[in-house]
C-alpha positions in Angstrom: -9.1 161.6 -5.0 -12.4 159.8 -4.4 -15.1 160.8 -6.9 -17.8 162.1 -4.3 -20.2 161.5 -6.7 -20.2 157.8 -6.9 -19.6 157.6 -3.1 -21.9 155.0 -1.3 -23.7 157.0 0.7 -23.6 155.5 4.4 -27.1 155.0 5.3 -27.6 154.6 9.6 -30.1 151.8 11.4 -32.4 154.8 11.4 -32.1 155.3 8.5 -33.3 152.2 7.0 -35.9 151.8 9.3 -37.4 154.5 7.7 -37.1 153.0 4.8 -38.6 149.9 5.5 -41.4 152.4 7.5 -42.3 154.4 5.3 -41.8 153.4 1.4 -42.0 149.3 2.8 -38.5 148.4 1.5 -36.1 146.8 2.8 -32.3 148.0 1.8 -30.4 145.6 2.7 -32.2 142.8 -0.1 -29.9 141.2 -2.3 -32.8 142.9 -5.3 -33.2 146.3 -5.7 -36.9 147.6 -5.5 -38.8 148.6 -8.9 -40.5 151.3 -7.0 -37.3 153.6 -6.6 -37.8 156.3 -10.0 -34.5 155.3 -11.2 -34.6 151.5 -11.2 -38.2 151.6 -12.9 -36.7 153.7 -15.2 -33.8 151.5 -16.0 -36.3 148.1 -16.5 -38.4 149.9 -18.5 -36.5 152.3 -21.3 -33.1 150.6 -21.2 -32.3 150.1 -25.0 -33.0 146.0 -24.8 -35.3 144.0 -26.1 -36.3 142.8 -22.9 -37.1 145.9 -21.7 -39.7 146.7 -24.9 -41.1 143.3 -23.7 -42.1 143.8 -20.2 -43.3 147.4 -21.2 -46.0 146.1 -23.6 -47.1 143.8 -21.3 -47.3 146.3 -18.7 -49.4 148.7 -20.7 -51.7 145.8 -21.8 -52.4 144.5 -18.8 -53.5 148.1 -17.0 -55.1 149.6 -20.5 -56.4 146.1 -21.3 -57.3 146.8 -24.7 -59.3 144.1 -26.9 -58.7 143.1 -30.2 -57.0 145.1 -32.7 -56.4 148.0 -29.7 -53.7 145.4 -28.3 -50.3 146.7 -28.0 -47.8 145.1 -30.2 -45.6 148.2 -31.0 -44.4 151.1 -28.9 -41.8 154.3 -29.3 -40.4 155.8 -26.2 -40.2 159.7 -26.8 -38.8 162.3 -25.0 -40.5 162.2 -21.7 -40.2 166.7 -21.5 -43.0 168.6 -23.0 -41.8 172.4 -22.7 -44.0 175.0 -22.2 -43.6 178.8 -23.2 -40.9 180.6 -21.3 -41.7 183.1 -18.8 -45.3 181.1 -18.0 -45.7 177.4 -16.4 -43.2 174.9 -15.4 -42.6 172.2 -18.3 -43.8 168.6 -17.6 -41.6 165.6 -17.3 -42.5 161.9 -16.9 -41.1 159.4 -16.2 -42.1 157.3 -19.1 -43.8 158.0 -22.6 -44.8 156.3 -25.3 -46.4 156.6 -28.7 -48.1 153.4 -29.9 -48.5 152.7 -33.4 -51.9 154.6 -34.2 -50.5 157.8 -32.6 -52.1 157.1 -29.2 -50.0 158.2 -26.2 -49.4 156.5 -23.1 -47.7 158.2 -20.2 -46.8 156.0 -17.1 -45.6 157.6 -13.9 -43.9 155.5 -10.5 -44.4 157.3 -7.5 -42.9 156.0 -4.4 -44.5 158.1 -1.6 -47.9 160.2 -1.5 -48.5 163.7 -1.7 -51.9 165.3 -1.0 -51.7 167.4 -4.2 -51.0 163.9 -6.5 -54.7 163.6 -7.9 -54.4 166.9 -8.8 -50.9 166.3 -10.6 -51.9 163.3 -12.5 -55.1 165.6 -14.1 -51.9 167.8 -15.0 -50.0 165.6 -16.7 -52.6 163.9 -18.9 -54.4 167.6 -19.6 -50.6 168.3 -20.4 -49.8 165.2 -22.9 -53.0 165.7 -24.7 -52.5 169.3 -25.4 -49.5 168.7 -26.7 -50.4 167.4 -30.1 -50.8 169.5 -33.0 -53.7 170.2 -34.8 -54.2 172.0 -38.5 -57.2 174.8 -38.1 -59.8 173.5 -36.1 -59.9 169.4 -36.7 -60.1 168.9 -32.8 -60.9 165.0 -34.6 -57.4 164.3 -34.8 -55.9 164.4 -31.2 -55.8 160.7 -30.5 -56.3 159.1 -26.9 -54.1 159.5 -24.1 -53.7 157.2 -21.6 -52.1 157.9 -17.8 -50.8 155.1 -15.9 -49.7 155.7 -12.6 -48.6 153.1 -10.5 -48.0 154.5 -6.4 -47.1 153.2 -3.5 -49.9 154.2 -1.7 -53.4 154.5 -1.6 -56.0 157.1 -3.1 -58.3 157.4 -0.3 -58.0 156.9 3.3 -60.8 154.0 3.2 -59.6 150.6 1.4 -60.2 150.3 -2.4 -59.5 148.5 -5.5 -56.1 147.9 -6.9 -57.2 149.5 -9.8 -59.4 152.7 -10.1 -60.2 154.2 -13.5 -61.1 158.0 -14.0 -62.7 159.5 -17.3 -65.0 162.1 -17.8 -68.3 161.6 -17.5 -71.8 162.4 -16.1 -73.5 160.6 -13.2 -74.9 158.5 -14.6 -72.0 156.8 -15.6 -71.9 158.0 -19.3 -68.8 159.1 -21.0 -68.1 162.4 -22.5 -65.2 161.4 -23.9 -62.8 158.5 -23.1 -59.6 160.5 -24.9 -58.5 161.3 -21.5 -58.0 158.0 -19.1 -56.2 158.1 -15.9 -55.2 154.8 -13.9 -54.1 154.2 -11.0 -52.5 151.3 -10.0 -52.4 151.1 -5.9 -49.7 149.0 -4.6 -50.6 148.4 -1.2 -54.2 146.9 -2.3 -51.6 144.1 -4.0 -51.4 142.7 0.0 -54.8 141.4 -0.2 -54.0 138.9 -2.4 -51.0 137.7 -1.3 -52.4 134.0 -0.2 -54.5 134.0 -3.3 -53.6 131.2 -6.0 -51.3 133.0 -9.1 -53.0 130.5 -11.5 -56.1 132.7 -10.7 -54.1 136.2 -10.9 -54.8 139.1 -13.2 -52.3 140.4 -15.2 -52.5 143.3 -13.0 -52.6 142.0 -9.9 -49.0 140.0 -10.9 -47.4 143.2 -11.4 -48.5 145.1 -8.7 -47.1 142.3 -6.6 -43.7 142.2 -9.0 -43.6 145.9 -7.8 -44.4 146.1 -4.2 -42.6 142.9 -3.0 -39.9 141.0 -5.8 -36.8 142.3 -3.3 -38.8 140.6 0.0 -37.2 137.3 0.8 -40.1 136.4 2.2 -42.2 136.2 -0.9 -39.7 135.1 -3.5 -41.7 131.5 -4.2 -44.4 133.3 -4.7 -42.6 136.0 -7.4 -41.1 133.1 -8.5 -44.2 131.1 -9.6 -45.3 134.8 -11.2 -42.4 134.9 -13.0 -42.4 131.5 -14.5 -46.1 132.5 -15.7 -45.7 136.2 -17.5 -43.3 137.2 -19.8 -43.5 140.4 -19.5 -42.8 140.4 -15.7 -39.9 137.6 -16.1 -38.2 140.2 -18.7 -38.5 143.0 -16.1 -37.1 140.3 -13.2 -34.3 139.7 -15.6 -33.2 143.3 -15.8 -34.0 143.8 -12.2 -31.3 141.1 -11.3 -29.1 142.2 -13.4 -29.2 145.8 -12.1 -29.4 144.6 -9.0 -25.8 143.3 -9.2 -24.5 147.0 -10.4 -22.6 148.7 -7.5 -22.7 152.0 -9.5 -27.0 151.4 -10.2 -27.0 150.6 -6.2 -25.1 153.8 -5.2 -27.4 155.5 -7.1 -30.6 153.3 -6.3 -29.6 154.2 -2.0 -28.8 157.9 -3.0 -32.3 158.7 -4.4 -34.0 157.3 -1.6 -31.9 159.1 0.6 -32.8 162.2 -1.1 -36.8 161.2 -1.4 -36.7 160.7 2.8 -34.6 163.3 3.4 -37.7 165.4 1.3 -40.6 163.5 3.5 -38.0 164.2 6.9 -37.7 167.8 5.9 -42.3 168.5 5.5 -42.7 166.4 8.4 -40.1 168.4 10.4 -41.5 172.0 9.4 -44.8 170.3 9.6 -44.2 169.7 13.4 -42.7 173.2 13.9 -46.2 174.9 12.0 -47.9 172.9 14.4 -46.0 173.7 17.7 -46.0 177.7 16.2 -49.8 177.5 15.4 -50.5 176.2 18.7 -48.5 179.1 20.1 -49.2 181.5 18.0 -51.6 180.7 15.2 -55.0 180.8 17.0 -54.5 183.8 19.5 -53.4 186.0 16.2 -55.8 184.4 13.6 -58.3 185.8 15.9 -56.2 189.0 17.3 -55.8 190.0 12.8 -59.4 188.6 11.8 -58.4 186.5 8.9 -62.4 185.3 9.0 -61.1 181.9 7.9 -61.4 180.0 11.4 -58.7 179.1 13.7 -58.5 175.7 11.9 -57.8 176.7 8.4 -55.5 179.2 9.7 -53.7 176.1 11.2 -53.8 174.3 8.0 -52.4 176.9 6.4 -49.8 177.8 8.7 -48.5 174.5 8.2 -48.6 174.2 4.5 -46.4 177.4 3.9 -44.0 176.0 6.9 -44.0 172.9 5.0 -43.4 175.4 1.1 -46.4 174.0 -0.4 -46.9 176.9 -3.4 -49.4 179.3 -2.6 -51.1 178.6 -6.1 -51.7 175.2 -4.3 -52.7 175.8 -0.4 -55.4 179.1 -2.6 -56.8 176.3 -4.9 -57.2 173.5 -1.5 -58.4 176.1 0.9 -60.7 178.3 -1.4 -58.8 181.4 -0.4 -57.0 184.6 -2.0 -53.3 184.6 -2.4 -53.8 188.1 -0.2 -55.7 186.1 2.4 -52.4 183.6 2.5 -49.8 186.1 2.1 -51.4 188.4 5.2 -50.6 185.5 7.2 -47.2 184.8 6.2 -47.0 188.4 6.8 -47.9 188.4 9.9 -46.9 184.5 11.4 -43.1 186.1 9.6 -42.8 182.7 7.9 
């Protein structure tokens, strides 16, 4: 019998083209993309000194600690934070580490964009921070928590910086606290520095190009120079080269890409269908039923419902009550 779970997926030419267009990944490359979640974890949390060296270098490059704050030791811990049964869903991270002084660092790789990702980042860091145990009201015992989001998209429509850092600040730029820090490494912004000499690149720029273009044959010389210059990336690349030769790893890699592609296609199809239904029925029904939220918002809510976006997220984005959203759902027979 054939083990269907290990059978290589059949990628059509259309699938490969979509993966290349949407994610910038050449599936036929001899080197797998470190942006894919499964490969990302294989690189950084394998039981291997190379993975530890690479992860410590990545953390130091993005957190930019100075002096005694520089990271030399880490402990990879359970990425799952449970919650009370029956309440909210548990938080599961890609990589979660404890530093020697008690600080936490979460590292997330996000291959494709989502409108709610900024809120998700807030949820992740708040769950990690509040998971710490304190005795009584000794809040001073709470340790800093960092969230590093490596994202294959830009947070905003306008071109931005390669890295952006967020904390609780007032309008004058004064920190309320730096206990919760979110760092976004926006990989598409690295394309701006492709012509920059490697010897003048920052650590963050070198890591960004590793994630974004390591599989691309056209950039092999550039990546080779980066690998030779930076030990942490060299360790990561060595693990990546080995994993890329593993047939089972490649099958898992392609399956994960197909699953993400299917989900994105499903949402895209649902959005298109929602728009069509909205054009046919939403405007008229919205006016007839008197939702009182405007035609444009009615259509947006309709599209979100068709894409199976949770009601609480729709309510938060459009500042609507659950009752208003359910009225639209029931009236449009969704």
